[in-house]
OpenMM code with the backbone's topology and positions (N, CA, C; nanometers):
from openmm import Vec3, app, unit

residues = "MET ALA GLY THR VAL ALA TYR HIS PHE GLY ASP LYS ASP GLY LEU ILE ARG ALA ILE ILE GLU ASP ARG ASP ALA ARG ILE ASP GLU ARG ARG GLY ALA MET LEU ALA ALA LEU GLU ARG GLN GLY LEU THR HIS ASP LEU ARG ALA VAL ALA GLU ALA GLY ILE ARG PRO ALA VAL ASP TYR ILE GLY GLU THR GLY HIS PHE PHE ARG PHE ILE ALA GLN LEU ASP ARG HIS PRO THR ALA LEU SER ASP ALA LEU ALA SER GLY ALA PHE GLY PHE ALA SER ARG ILE LEU GLU LEU GLN VAL GLU ALA ALA VAL ASP HIS LEU PRO PRO MET ILE LEU GLU HIS ARG LYS ARG LEU GLY ILE HIS MET ILE VAL GLY ALA LEU ALA ASP LEU GLU ALA GLN ALA ARG GLY PRO VAL ASP GLU VAL VAL MET PHE ASP LEU VAL ASP SER VAL VAL ALA LEU TYR SER GLU PRO PRO SER ARG GLN ALA HIS GLU ALA LEU ARG ARG THR".split()
positions = [
    Vec3(10.8516, 7.8580, 12.6227),
    Vec3(10.8450, 7.7793, 12.5003),
    Vec3(10.8901, 7.8618, 12.3796),
    Vec3(10.8381, 7.9842, 12.3681),
    Vec3(10.8752, 8.0688, 12.2549),
    Vec3(11.0260, 8.0953, 12.2544),
    Vec3(11.0825, 8.1138, 12.3737),
    Vec3(11.2265, 8.1363, 12.3835),
    Vec3(11.3067, 8.0161, 12.3377),
    Vec3(11.2587, 7.8970, 12.3698),
    Vec3(11.3256, 7.7739, 12.3284),
    Vec3(11.3227, 7.7597, 12.1764),
    Vec3(11.2042, 7.7872, 12.1175),
    Vec3(11.1919, 7.7807, 11.9709),
    Vec3(11.2861, 7.8816, 11.9073),
    Vec3(11.2861, 8.0049, 11.9606),
    Vec3(11.3729, 8.1090, 11.9055),
    Vec3(11.5201, 8.0709, 11.9186),
    Vec3(11.5576, 8.0136, 12.0316),
    Vec3(11.6967, 7.9754, 12.0537),
    Vec3(11.7415, 7.8681, 11.9542),
    Vec3(11.6595, 7.7649, 11.9364),
    Vec3(11.6994, 7.6514, 11.8528),
    Vec3(11.6688, 7.6708, 11.7038),
    Vec3(11.5598, 7.7405, 11.6716),
    Vec3(11.5146, 7.7445, 11.5324),
    Vec3(11.5016, 7.8859, 11.4764),
    Vec3(11.5211, 7.9877, 11.5569),
    Vec3(11.5099, 8.1254, 11.5098),
    Vec3(11.3690, 8.1806, 11.5257),
    Vec3(11.2725, 8.1101, 11.4698),
    Vec3(11.1328, 8.1514, 11.4800),
    Vec3(11.0438, 8.0340, 11.4396),
    Vec3(10.9138, 8.0592, 11.4341),
    Vec3(10.8193, 7.9529, 11.4007),
    Vec3(10.8470, 7.8960, 11.2615),
    Vec3(10.8806, 7.9817, 11.1668),
    Vec3(10.9120, 7.9330, 11.0318),
    Vec3(11.0341, 7.8415, 11.0329),
    Vec3(11.1328, 7.8735, 11.1156),
    Vec3(11.2508, 7.7883, 11.1284),
    Vec3(11.2160, 7.6529, 11.1869),
    Vec3(11.1245, 7.6523, 11.2838),
    Vec3(11.0787, 7.5262, 11.3424),
    Vec3(11.0049, 7.4419, 11.2383),
    Vec3(10.9169, 7.5053, 11.1627),
    Vec3(10.8427, 7.4336, 11.0582),
    Vec3(10.9392, 7.3758, 10.9555),
    Vec3(11.0363, 7.4554, 10.9129),
    Vec3(11.1346, 7.4075, 10.8152),
    Vec3(11.2136, 7.2882, 10.8711),
    Vec3(11.2519, 7.2954, 10.9988),
    Vec3(11.3276, 7.1854, 11.0607),
    Vec3(11.2436, 7.0576, 11.0653),
    Vec3(11.1166, 7.0694, 11.0978),
    Vec3(11.0281, 6.9521, 11.0995),
    Vec3(11.0190, 6.8919, 10.9603),
    Vec3(10.9970, 6.9767, 10.8613),
    Vec3(10.9844, 6.9270, 10.7231),
    Vec3(11.1133, 6.8594, 10.6789),
    Vec3(11.2253, 6.9258, 10.7005),
    Vec3(11.3532, 6.8692, 10.6566),
    Vec3(11.3819, 6.7358, 10.7252),
    Vec3(11.3476, 6.7261, 10.8531),
    Vec3(11.3708, 6.6021, 10.9257),
    Vec3(11.2796, 6.4908, 10.8751),
    Vec3(11.1525, 6.5169, 10.8645),
    Vec3(11.0552, 6.4136, 10.8292),
    Vec3(11.0571, 6.3805, 10.6802),
    Vec3(11.0995, 6.4747, 10.5977),
    Vec3(11.0962, 6.4544, 10.4524),
    Vec3(11.2298, 6.4027, 10.3975),
    Vec3(11.3315, 6.3887, 10.4819),
    Vec3(11.4666, 6.3561, 10.4341),
    Vec3(11.4720, 6.2266, 10.3529),
    Vec3(11.4138, 6.1177, 10.4044),
    Vec3(11.4179, 5.9891, 10.3310),
    Vec3(11.3370, 5.9968, 10.2021),
    Vec3(11.2232, 6.0638, 10.2077),
    Vec3(11.1399, 6.0797, 10.0879),
    Vec3(11.2163, 6.1610, 9.9843),
    Vec3(11.2777, 6.2706, 10.0298),
    Vec3(11.3490, 6.3581, 9.9378),
    Vec3(11.4714, 6.2901, 9.8776),
    Vec3(11.5370, 6.2060, 9.9543),
    Vec3(11.6516, 6.1303, 9.9022),
    Vec3(11.6065, 6.0437, 9.7837),
    Vec3(11.4945, 5.9794, 9.7992),
    Vec3(11.4404, 5.8952, 9.6909),
    Vec3(11.3958, 5.9802, 9.5726),
    Vec3(11.3306, 6.0948, 9.6004),
    Vec3(11.2929, 6.1864, 9.4917),
    Vec3(11.4165, 6.2294, 9.4134),
    Vec3(11.5223, 6.2608, 9.4859),
    Vec3(11.6459, 6.3039, 9.4207),
    Vec3(11.7036, 6.1961, 9.3314),
    Vec3(11.7022, 6.0728, 9.3784),
    Vec3(11.7535, 5.9612, 9.2979),
    Vec3(11.6680, 5.9416, 9.1726),
    Vec3(11.5371, 5.9495, 9.1887),
    Vec3(11.4482, 5.9336, 9.0723),
    Vec3(11.4667, 6.0493, 8.9743),
    Vec3(11.4822, 6.1699, 9.0249),
    Vec3(11.5039, 6.2862, 8.9395),
    Vec3(11.6375, 6.2757, 8.8661),
    Vec3(11.7400, 6.2300, 8.9350),
    Vec3(11.8715, 6.2109, 8.8708),
    Vec3(11.8612, 6.1073, 8.7585),
    Vec3(11.7861, 6.0005, 8.7818),
    Vec3(11.7670, 5.8987, 8.6772),
    Vec3(11.6934, 5.9586, 8.5572),
    Vec3(11.5937, 6.0420, 8.5824),
    Vec3(11.5218, 6.1077, 8.4722),
    Vec3(11.6149, 6.2001, 8.3945),
    Vec3(11.7013, 6.2698, 8.4648),
    Vec3(11.7972, 6.3593, 8.3988),
    Vec3(11.8936, 6.2792, 8.3118),
    Vec3(11.9442, 6.1667, 8.3636),
    Vec3(12.0359, 6.0824, 8.2844),
    Vec3(11.9669, 6.0281, 8.1591),
    Vec3(11.8390, 5.9979, 8.1703),
    Vec3(11.7629, 5.9420, 8.0577),
    Vec3(11.7028, 6.0492, 7.9679),
    Vec3(11.7224, 6.1762, 8.0015),
    Vec3(11.6665, 6.2852, 7.9226),
    Vec3(11.5141, 6.2928, 7.9308),
    Vec3(11.4587, 6.2572, 8.0452),
    Vec3(11.3130, 6.2508, 8.0603),
    Vec3(11.2553, 6.3589, 8.1518),
    Vec3(11.3308, 6.4652, 8.1744),
    Vec3(11.2789, 6.5685, 8.2645),
    Vec3(11.1644, 6.6482, 8.2023),
    Vec3(11.1369, 6.6277, 8.0735),
    Vec3(11.0217, 6.6931, 8.0104),
    Vec3(10.9030, 6.5986, 7.9996),
    Vec3(10.9182, 6.4768, 8.0492),
    Vec3(10.8094, 6.3785, 8.0507),
    Vec3(10.7271, 6.4030, 8.1774),
    Vec3(10.6129, 6.4676, 8.1595),
    Vec3(10.5319, 6.5088, 8.2734),
    Vec3(10.4918, 6.3913, 8.3618),
    Vec3(10.4566, 6.2801, 8.3031),
    Vec3(10.4158, 6.1622, 8.3809),
    Vec3(10.5332, 6.1108, 8.4659),
    Vec3(10.6506, 6.1016, 8.4063),
    Vec3(10.7676, 6.0523, 8.4800),
    Vec3(10.8049, 6.1483, 8.5930),
    Vec3(10.7960, 6.2775, 8.5666),
    Vec3(10.8284, 6.3777, 8.6687),
    Vec3(10.7260, 6.3719, 8.7825),
    Vec3(10.5981, 6.3616, 8.7480),
    Vec3(10.4939, 6.3532, 8.8509),
    Vec3(10.5142, 6.2286, 8.9374),
    Vec3(10.5481, 6.1180, 8.8744),
    Vec3(10.5718, 5.9959, 8.9521),
    Vec3(10.6926, 6.0122, 9.0443),
    Vec3(10.7957, 6.0805, 8.9976),
    Vec3(10.9139, 6.1031, 9.0817),
    Vec3(10.8798, 6.1884, 9.2042),
    Vec3(10.7797, 6.2710, 9.1918),
    Vec3(10.7369, 6.3508, 9.3060),
    Vec3(10.6457, 6.2759, 9.4009),
    Vec3(10.5614, 6.1898, 9.3454),
    Vec3(10.4566, 6.1261, 9.4251),
    Vec3(10.4972, 5.9888, 9.4798),
    Vec3(10.5577, 5.9054, 9.3977),
    Vec3(10.5879, 5.7683, 9.4415),
    Vec3(10.6699, 5.7629, 9.5711),
    Vec3(10.7766, 5.8401, 9.5857),
    Vec3(10.8527, 5.8297, 9.7110),
    Vec3(10.7678, 5.8621, 9.8339),
    Vec3(10.6801, 5.9597, 9.8225),
    Vec3(10.5941, 5.9947, 9.9356),
    Vec3(10.4967, 5.8817, 9.9654),
    Vec3(10.4343, 5.8285, 9.8612),
    Vec3(10.3381, 5.7194, 9.8784),
    Vec3(10.4071, 5.5955, 9.9365),
    Vec3(10.5281, 5.5678, 9.8909),
    Vec3(10.6000, 5.4493, 9.9391),
    Vec3(10.6309, 5.4560, 10.0885),
    Vec3(10.6411, 5.5761, 10.1439),
    Vec3(10.6720, 5.5895, 10.2863),
    Vec3(10.5478, 5.6062, 10.3736),
    Vec3(10.4294, 5.6074, 10.3114),
    Vec3(10.3064, 5.6132, 10.3913),
    Vec3(10.3085, 5.4922, 10.4852),
    Vec3(10.2723, 5.5139, 10.6067),
    Vec3(10.2791, 5.4084, 10.7079),
    Vec3(10.3984, 5.4293, 10.7997),
    Vec3(10.5023, 5.4936, 10.7463),
    Vec3(10.6201, 5.5268, 10.8265),
    Vec3(10.6255, 5.6766, 10.8559),
    Vec3(10.5283, 5.7504, 10.8052),
    Vec3(10.5328, 5.8959, 10.8116),
    Vec3(10.4666, 5.9536, 10.9356),
    Vec3(10.4025, 5.8698, 11.0169),
    Vec3(10.3333, 5.9216, 11.1351),
    Vec3(10.2217, 6.0146, 11.0941),
    Vec3(10.2335, 6.1400, 11.1337),
    Vec3(10.1327, 6.2419, 11.1006),
    Vec3(10.1903, 6.3481, 11.0070),
    Vec3(10.3007, 6.3180, 10.9416),
    Vec3(10.3715, 6.4186, 10.8614),
    Vec3(10.2838, 6.4827, 10.7548),
    Vec3(10.2179, 6.4034, 10.6724),
    Vec3(10.1390, 6.4624, 10.5644),
    Vec3(10.0149, 6.5330, 10.6174),
    Vec3(9.9640, 6.4888, 10.7304),
    Vec3(9.8531, 6.5609, 10.7927),
    Vec3(9.9023, 6.6951, 10.8479),
    Vec3(10.0259, 6.6988, 10.8959),
    Vec3(10.0876, 6.8252, 10.9372),
    Vec3(10.1019, 6.9178, 10.8163),
    Vec3(10.1494, 6.8630, 10.7052),
    Vec3(10.1657, 6.9430, 10.5835),
    Vec3(10.0294, 6.9934, 10.5352),
    Vec3(9.9262, 6.9103, 10.5470),
    Vec3(9.7911, 6.9530, 10.5071),
    Vec3(9.7447, 7.0712, 10.5921),
    Vec3(9.7814, 7.0715, 10.7195),
    Vec3(9.7466, 7.1860, 10.8041),
    Vec3(9.8223, 7.3107, 10.7587),
    Vec3(9.9469, 7.2958, 10.7211),
    Vec3(10.0221, 7.4101, 10.6673),
    Vec3(9.9575, 7.4610, 10.5393),
    Vec3(9.9070, 7.3683, 10.4589),
    Vec3(9.8463, 7.4048, 10.3314),
    Vec3(9.7201, 7.4890, 10.3514),
    Vec3(9.6586, 7.4790, 10.4669),
    Vec3(9.5380, 7.5586, 10.4940),
    Vec3(9.5715, 7.7027, 10.5307),
    Vec3(9.6945, 7.7267, 10.5675),
    Vec3(9.7384, 7.8627, 10.5997),
    Vec3(9.7673, 7.9348, 10.4683),
    Vec3(9.7360, 8.0629, 10.4598),
    Vec3(9.7528, 8.1333, 10.3311),
    Vec3(9.8918, 8.1263, 10.2691),
    Vec3(9.9975, 8.1271, 10.3521),
    Vec3(10.1329, 8.1305, 10.2942),
    Vec3(10.2303, 8.0295, 10.3523),
    Vec3(10.1939, 7.9570, 10.4557),
    Vec3(10.2907, 7.8710, 10.5258),
    Vec3(10.3545, 7.7678, 10.4347),
    Vec3(10.2741, 7.6980, 10.3556),
    Vec3(10.3305, 7.5938, 10.2701),
    Vec3(10.4108, 7.6535, 10.1551),
    Vec3(10.3592, 7.7586, 10.0940),
    Vec3(10.4354, 7.8206, 9.9845),
    Vec3(10.5658, 7.8808, 10.0367),
    Vec3(10.5637, 7.9347, 10.1586),
    Vec3(10.6879, 7.9863, 10.2188),
    Vec3(10.7878, 7.8731, 10.2419),
    Vec3(10.7381, 7.7584, 10.2902),
    Vec3(10.8263, 7.6429, 10.3135),
    Vec3(10.8833, 7.5921, 10.1811),
    Vec3(10.8004, 7.5872, 10.0770),
    Vec3(10.8503, 7.5461, 9.9449),
    Vec3(10.9572, 7.6435, 9.8961),
    Vec3(10.9291, 7.7728, 9.9078),
    Vec3(11.0231, 7.8749, 9.8608),
    Vec3(11.1541, 7.8715, 9.9391),
    Vec3(11.1491, 7.8297, 10.0650),
    Vec3(11.2701, 7.8259, 10.1480),
    Vec3(11.3596, 7.7071, 10.1151),
    Vec3(11.3078, 7.6134, 10.0339),
    Vec3(11.3856, 7.4951, 10.0000),
    Vec3(11.3693, 7.3806, 10.0974),
    Vec3(11.2751, 7.3934, 10.1915),
    Vec3(11.2571, 7.2902, 10.2933),
    Vec3(11.2220, 7.1548, 10.2331),
    Vec3(11.1563, 7.1546, 10.1182),
    Vec3(11.1145, 7.0281, 10.0578),
    Vec3(11.2146, 6.9742, 9.9565),
    Vec3(11.3280, 7.0370, 9.9433),
    Vec3(11.4341, 6.9862, 9.8570),
    Vec3(11.3908, 6.9630, 9.7136),
    Vec3(11.3993, 6.8380, 9.6698),
    Vec3(11.3726, 6.8034, 9.5302),
    Vec3(11.2267, 6.8202, 9.4902),
    Vec3(11.1359, 6.8249, 9.5853),
    Vec3(10.9949, 6.8452, 9.5519),
    Vec3(10.9762, 6.9793, 9.4815),
    Vec3(11.0536, 7.0795, 9.5220),
    Vec3(11.0446, 7.2108, 9.4566),
    Vec3(11.0910, 7.2020, 9.3113),
    Vec3(11.1964, 7.1270, 9.2857),
    Vec3(11.2451, 7.1104, 9.1478),
    Vec3(11.1427, 7.0347, 9.0632),
    Vec3(11.0809, 6.9350, 9.1211),
    Vec3(10.9785, 6.8591, 9.0492),
    Vec3(10.8606, 6.9495, 9.0149),
    Vec3(10.8210, 7.0333, 9.1081),
    Vec3(10.7132, 7.1284, 9.0820),
    Vec3(10.7516, 7.2228, 8.9677),
    Vec3(10.8752, 7.2697, 8.9656),
    Vec3(10.9230, 7.3552, 8.8567),
    Vec3(10.9143, 7.2826, 8.7233),
    Vec3(10.9531, 7.1559, 8.7186),
    Vec3(10.9479, 7.0789, 8.5941),
    Vec3(10.8039, 7.0579, 8.5469),
    Vec3(10.7125, 7.0385, 8.6400),
    Vec3(10.5722, 7.0246, 8.6028),
    Vec3(10.5209, 7.1542, 8.5413),
    Vec3(10.5566, 7.2656, 8.5999),
    Vec3(10.5157, 7.3961, 8.5473),
    Vec3(10.5782, 7.4184, 8.4089),
    Vec3(10.7057, 7.3833, 8.3937),
    Vec3(10.7719, 7.3979, 8.2632),
    Vec3(10.7006, 7.3165, 8.1550),
    Vec3(10.6480, 7.2003, 8.1920),
    Vec3(10.5785, 7.1154, 8.0947),
    Vec3(10.4500, 7.1804, 8.0459),
    Vec3(10.3940, 7.2715, 8.1237),
    Vec3(10.2655, 7.3313, 8.0893),
    Vec3(10.2764, 7.4763, 8.0434),
    Vec3(10.3927, 7.5368, 8.0561),
    Vec3(10.4056, 7.6807, 8.0328),
    Vec3(10.3714, 7.7218, 7.8896),
    Vec3(10.3920, 7.6348, 7.7923),
    Vec3(10.3657, 7.6706, 7.6526),
    Vec3(10.2179, 7.6639, 7.6149),
    Vec3(10.1360, 7.5916, 7.6914),
    Vec3(9.9962, 7.5776, 7.6513),
    Vec3(9.8953, 7.6256, 7.7554),
    Vec3(9.9429, 7.6765, 7.8683),
    Vec3(9.8521, 7.7317, 7.9681),
    Vec3(9.8883, 7.8779, 7.9944),
    Vec3(9.7884, 7.9663, 7.9903),
    Vec3(9.8152, 8.1070, 8.0231),
    Vec3(9.8680, 8.1187, 8.1670),
    Vec3(9.9520, 8.2181, 8.1926),
    Vec3(10.0153, 8.2309, 8.3243),
    Vec3(9.9176, 8.2275, 8.4426),
    Vec3(9.8051, 8.2951, 8.4306),
    Vec3(9.7103, 8.2978, 8.5418),
    Vec3(9.6534, 8.1581, 8.5692),
    Vec3(9.6211, 8.0864, 8.4640),
    Vec3(9.5662, 7.9510, 8.4790),
    Vec3(9.6750, 7.8571, 8.5290),
    Vec3(9.7962, 7.8713, 8.4780),
    Vec3(9.9065, 7.7862, 8.5217),
    Vec3(9.9324, 7.8046, 8.6714),
    Vec3(9.9325, 7.9266, 8.7174),
    Vec3(9.9541, 7.9528, 8.8595),
    Vec3(9.8421, 7.8906, 8.9439),
    Vec3(9.7198, 7.9025, 8.8964),
    Vec3(9.6073, 7.8428, 8.9682),
    Vec3(9.6194, 7.6909, 8.9705),
    Vec3(9.6551, 7.6315, 8.8586),
    Vec3(9.6677, 7.4851, 8.8536),
    Vec3(9.7833, 7.4359, 8.9401),
    Vec3(9.8894, 7.5118, 8.9453),
    Vec3(10.0020, 7.4754, 9.0324),
    Vec3(9.9542, 7.4693, 9.1772),
    Vec3(9.8828, 7.5709, 9.2207),
    Vec3(9.8325, 7.5739, 9.3580),
    Vec3(9.7316, 7.4616, 9.3807),
    Vec3(9.6434, 7.4392, 9.2829),
    Vec3(9.5447, 7.3320, 9.2917),
    Vec3(9.6135, 7.1961, 9.3003),
    Vec3(9.7197, 7.1780, 9.2235),
    Vec3(9.7958, 7.0527, 9.2275),
    Vec3(9.8580, 7.0280, 9.3635),
    Vec3(9.9113, 7.1332, 9.4231),
    Vec3(9.9693, 7.1201, 9.5572),
    Vec3(9.8609, 7.0788, 9.6560),
    Vec3(9.7458, 7.1469, 9.6515),
    Vec3(9.6346, 7.1105, 9.7416),
    Vec3(9.5943, 6.9646, 9.7219),
    Vec3(9.5819, 6.9248, 9.5949),
    Vec3(9.5365, 6.7888, 9.5635),
    Vec3(9.6344, 6.6842, 9.6168),
    Vec3(9.7616, 6.7028, 9.5894),
    Vec3(9.8620, 6.6046, 9.6313),
    Vec3(9.8732, 6.6003, 9.7840),
    Vec3(9.8816, 6.7152, 9.8468),
    Vec3(9.8936, 6.7195, 9.9930),
    Vec3(9.7710, 6.6562, 10.0577),
    Vec3(9.6534, 6.6910, 10.0085),
    Vec3(9.5311, 6.6336, 10.0636),
    Vec3(9.5242, 6.4827, 10.0446),
    Vec3(9.5618, 6.4371, 9.9253),
    Vec3(9.5588, 6.2929, 9.8979),
    Vec3(9.6582, 6.2184, 9.9862),
    Vec3(9.7782, 6.2722, 10.0027),
    Vec3(9.8780, 6.2064, 10.0880),
    Vec3(9.8329, 6.2046, 10.2337),
    Vec3(9.7722, 6.3134, 10.2798),
    Vec3(9.7210, 6.3172, 10.4172),
    Vec3(9.6109, 6.2138, 10.4361),
    Vec3(9.5217, 6.2007, 10.3388),
    Vec3(9.4149, 6.0999, 10.3466),
    Vec3(9.4727, 5.9587, 10.3477),
    Vec3(9.5691, 5.9341, 10.2592),
    Vec3(9.6312, 5.8010, 10.2545),
    Vec3(9.7014, 5.7691, 10.3856),
    Vec3(9.7687, 5.8667, 10.4412),
    Vec3(9.8381, 5.8480, 10.5681),
    Vec3(9.7382, 5.8166, 10.6798),
    Vec3(9.6258, 5.8872, 10.6822),
    Vec3(9.5254, 5.8656, 10.7861),
    Vec3(9.4620, 5.7277, 10.7752),
    Vec3(9.4552, 5.6731, 10.6529),
    Vec3(9.3919, 5.5438, 10.6296),
    Vec3(9.4913, 5.4282, 10.6245),
    Vec3(9.6182, 5.4570, 10.6420),
    Vec3(9.7238, 5.3566, 10.6209),
    Vec3(9.7030, 5.2317, 10.7056),
    Vec3(9.6979, 5.1200, 10.6356),
    Vec3(9.6901, 4.9883, 10.7003),
    Vec3(9.7922, 4.8946, 10.6363),
    Vec3(9.8865, 4.9515, 10.5650),
    Vec3(9.9863, 4.8760, 10.4905),
    Vec3(10.0251, 4.9574, 10.3688),
    Vec3(10.0935, 4.8974, 10.2744),
    Vec3(10.1348, 4.9701, 10.1547),
    Vec3(10.0134, 5.0242, 10.0773),
    Vec3(10.0331, 5.1379, 10.0144),
    Vec3(9.9283, 5.1993, 9.9329),
    Vec3(9.9181, 5.1229, 9.8017),
    Vec3(9.7972, 5.0953, 9.7595),
    Vec3(9.7717, 5.0242, 9.6344),
    Vec3(9.8307, 5.1039, 9.5173),
    Vec3(9.8984, 5.0333, 9.4277),
    Vec3(9.9587, 5.0974, 9.3101),
    Vec3(9.8554, 5.1729, 9.2264),
    Vec3(9.7338, 5.1217, 9.2208),
    Vec3(9.6287, 5.1886, 9.1434),
    Vec3(9.6072, 5.3300, 9.1970),
    Vec3(9.6052, 5.3434, 9.3276),
    Vec3(9.5845, 5.4742, 9.3901),
    Vec3(9.7013, 5.5671, 9.3573),
    Vec3(9.8229, 5.5153, 9.3667),
    Vec3(9.9399, 5.5970, 9.3358),
    Vec3(9.9362, 5.6438, 9.1907),
    Vec3(9.9098, 5.5506, 9.0981),
    Vec3(9.9065, 5.5887, 8.9563),
    Vec3(9.7900, 5.6814, 8.9253),
    Vec3(9.6780, 5.6670, 8.9945),
    Vec3(9.5659, 5.7576, 8.9718),
    Vec3(9.6021, 5.8994, 9.0156),
    Vec3(9.6771, 5.9121, 9.1241),
    Vec3(9.7224, 6.0442, 9.1664),
    Vec3(9.8192, 6.1033, 9.0638),
    Vec3(9.9098, 6.0219, 9.0113),
    Vec3(10.0000, 6.0682, 8.9051),
    Vec3(9.9182, 6.1110, 8.7837),
    Vec3(9.8213, 6.0280, 8.7430),
    Vec3(9.7353, 6.0618, 8.6287),
    Vec3(9.6624, 6.1941, 8.6510),
    Vec3(9.6197, 6.2181, 8.7736),
    Vec3(9.5482, 6.3425, 8.8042),
    Vec3(9.6388, 6.4643, 8.7881),
    Vec3(9.7637, 6.4520, 8.8302),
    Vec3(9.8595, 6.5618, 8.8127),
    Vec3(9.8859, 6.5850, 8.6643),
    Vec3(9.9039, 6.4769, 8.5887),
    Vec3(9.9278, 6.4897, 8.4443),
    Vec3(9.8082, 6.5593, 8.3784),
    Vec3(9.6882, 6.5186, 8.4127),
    Vec3(9.5687, 6.5808, 8.3551),
    Vec3(9.5609, 6.7285, 8.3918),
    Vec3(9.5927, 6.7605, 8.5147),
    Vec3(9.5859, 6.8987, 8.5613),
    Vec3(9.6753, 6.9912, 8.4784),
    Vec3(9.7959, 6.9444, 8.4473),
    Vec3(9.8898, 7.0270, 8.3713),
    Vec3(9.8763, 7.0113, 8.2202),
    Vec3(9.8065, 6.9096, 8.1746),
    Vec3(9.7962, 6.8826, 8.0306),
    Vec3(9.6699, 6.9382, 7.9673),
    Vec3(9.5613, 6.9380, 8.0410),
    Vec3(9.4324, 6.9784, 7.9854),
    Vec3(9.4330, 7.1276, 7.9535),
    Vec3(9.4011, 7.1622, 7.8287),
    Vec3(9.3972, 7.3050, 7.7952),
    Vec3(9.2787, 7.3724, 7.8649),
    Vec3(9.2873, 7.5025, 7.8820),
    Vec3(9.1751, 7.5732, 7.9434),
    Vec3(9.0510, 7.5637, 7.8542),
    Vec3(8.9379, 7.5663, 7.9165),
    Vec3(8.8128, 7.5617, 7.8409),
    Vec3(8.7928, 7.6918, 7.7635),
    Vec3(8.7010, 7.6873, 7.6726),
    Vec3(8.6637, 7.8080, 7.5969),
    Vec3(8.6172, 7.9156, 7.6945),
    Vec3(8.5399, 7.8735, 7.7946),
    Vec3(8.4887, 7.9684, 7.8928),
    Vec3(8.6023, 8.0333, 7.9726),
    Vec3(8.7018, 7.9546, 8.0080),
    Vec3(8.8160, 8.0097, 8.0813),
    Vec3(8.8912, 8.1111, 7.9944),
    Vec3(8.9099, 8.0784, 7.8661),
    Vec3(8.9758, 8.1742, 7.7741),
    Vec3(8.8960, 8.3025, 7.7637),
    Vec3(8.7655, 8.2910, 7.7530),
    Vec3(8.6804, 8.4117, 7.7445),
    Vec3(8.6897, 8.4934, 7.8724),
    Vec3(8.6884, 8.4276, 7.9851),
    Vec3(8.7003, 8.4994, 8.1132),
    Vec3(8.8358, 8.5693, 8.1241),
    Vec3(8.9414, 8.5037, 8.0746),
    Vec3(9.0742, 8.5666, 8.0752),
    Vec3(9.0763, 8.6930, 7.9898),
    Vec3(9.0118, 8.6869, 7.8771),
    Vec3(9.0074, 8.8050, 7.7884),
    Vec3(8.9348, 8.9221, 7.8544),
    Vec3(8.8393, 8.8930, 7.9404),
    Vec3(8.7636, 8.9988, 8.0072),
    Vec3(8.8402, 9.0612, 8.1238),
    Vec3(8.9478, 8.9941, 8.1679),
    Vec3(9.0235, 9.0503, 8.2829),
    Vec3(9.1353, 9.1399, 8.2371),
] * unit.nanometer
topology = app.Topology()
chain = topology.addChain("A")
for resn in residues:
    res = topology.addResidue(resn, chain)
    for name in ("N", "CA", "C"):
        topology.addAtom(name, app.Element.getBySymbol(name[0]), res)
C-alpha cells in the first residue's frame, strides 16, 4: 500500500493534497467566481462579502460532499496537516480568501491575536462544515450559512479585550 501511495502521489502529503484537490474542485471553482466578482466590484476589503465567498460555496455543496468536510476536520486535529495543505495551495481560492480576511483585520489586531484568530476561524469553519455535512438532510438553511459568515466577521472585527492587551504587554 505504501508503495502504491508513493508511486502515484509521492507521499502521504501528496495523497492528502490529491484528495482535497479532487473533492474541493467544484467548491473552489465557485469560490473563484465569487472572488472574481468581488474583485470586479472593488469589494475585496469587505470582510462580510469575502467571508461569504469562502463559506457559501462549501455550504451549497453540503449533501454532495460525502465525508469530505469530516475528512478535513480530521486533518484539522493534526498539528500541521491542515496548515500544510493550505500552504501547499491544495485549497486554491480558500487560501486567498483567508489572506483577505487577515488583511481586513491586520490594522486593528496585534499580530499574535490575529494569528490566533486566524487559526480559531479555520477550526470554527471546518468544524461547522463537518457538522452540517454529518446532519445533511437537504440544503443548509440560509440562516445557518449567514450565522457562520457573521461569526467569521465578528472574529476578525472585534478588537481585543483590555485583558488581552494587558496580557500582550506582559509577554
